[in-house]
C-alpha positions, -999 to +999 in steps of 0.1 A: +358+572-592+370+606-578+340+607-554+349+573-540+385+584-535+373+616-518+350+597-495+377+571-486+402+599-478+376+618-457+368+586-438+405+578-432+411+613-419+381+612-397+390+577-384+426+589-377+413+620-359+389+599-338+416+574-330+440+601-319+412+618-299+404+586-280+440+579-272+445+615-262+415+612-239+427+580-222+462+595-216+445+627-205+421+609-181+450+591-164+470+624-163+439+641-148+437+615-120+474+620-113+470+658-114+437+660-094+445+636-066+481+647-065+470+683-061+446+673-033+474+652-016+499+681-017+472+706-006+453+688+020+476+658+028+509+677+031+495+712+036+512+730+008+496+761-007+468+758-033+489+771-062+521+752-053+501+720-049+486+725-084+520+732-100+537+702-084+509+678-094+508+692-129+545+687-134+541+650-125+510+646-146+525+664-175+555+641-175+532+611-177+511+628-204+542+636-225+554+600-224+519+586-231+512+610-259+547+607-276+549+569-274+512+560-278+488+587-290+511+604-315+536+576-322+527+576-359+535+613-362+568+628-372+594+629-344+611+663-346+635+655-318+626+645-283+644+675-268+624+700-290+591+682-283+598+679-246+606+716-242+576+727-264+553+702-245+562+717-212+560+753-224+525+746-237+517+728-205+528+759-186+504+780-207+477+753-202+484+755-164+474+792-163+436+787-165+435+763-134+459+786-115+438+816-123+405+799-113+420+784-081+436+817-072+403+835-078+383+811-057+409+809-029+421+844-026+393+866-041+363+846-030+380+834+002+369+798-003+395+774+012+376+741+015+381+709-004+349+713-025+357+748-037+393+738-045+382+708-065+355+727-085+381+753-093+405+726-104+379+710-127+368+743-144+404+754-149+415+720-162+387+718-188+398+752-202+435+742-202+428+708-218+411+724-248+442+746-253+465+716-249+448+693-274+449+720-301+485+731-293+500+696-291+487+688-326+499+721-340+533+725-325+546+694-306+535+662-323+536+672-360+517+654-387+538+628-406+545+638-442+518+626-465+529+598-488+513+600-523+491+570-532+495+550-564+465+568-578+482+601-573+514+590-590+500+570-619+492+591-650+455+595-657+458+580-692+430+563-710+430+526-721+463+513-735+464+511-773+489+493-794+500+504-828 
């Protein structure tokens, strides 16, 4: 009986994690499109600098990602206050923005590559690194796990069959 409960709980945890990961991926994919094309628009459409373009596009994409993750991906998780979550979310996004900025800065200013292809390859490499950090940090600090409610099996005493006197 304990083995069945263990397997059921393991499956539920895996299913929950997979479900969260899929939603996080969808929100992230849309945010990536906003970030990637927004950055290209600011850089090559308007003519802003490579790092400024990335920062502006990331702010817009991060705002979308916060709303999507709070109200869809992690809506079942404890809400520890929108102000707290929002500040933490953007602090962690600021940290997650460092890898793309470092890669873009290296490619642009160290290697001297200023073209569209080099900029976009740098964006992708930096974004992959930053995304790994974001997924881990959001679960750890921003969208906290809901308190676990004990099941009936956990509460009920483990007594043998009822006997009458």
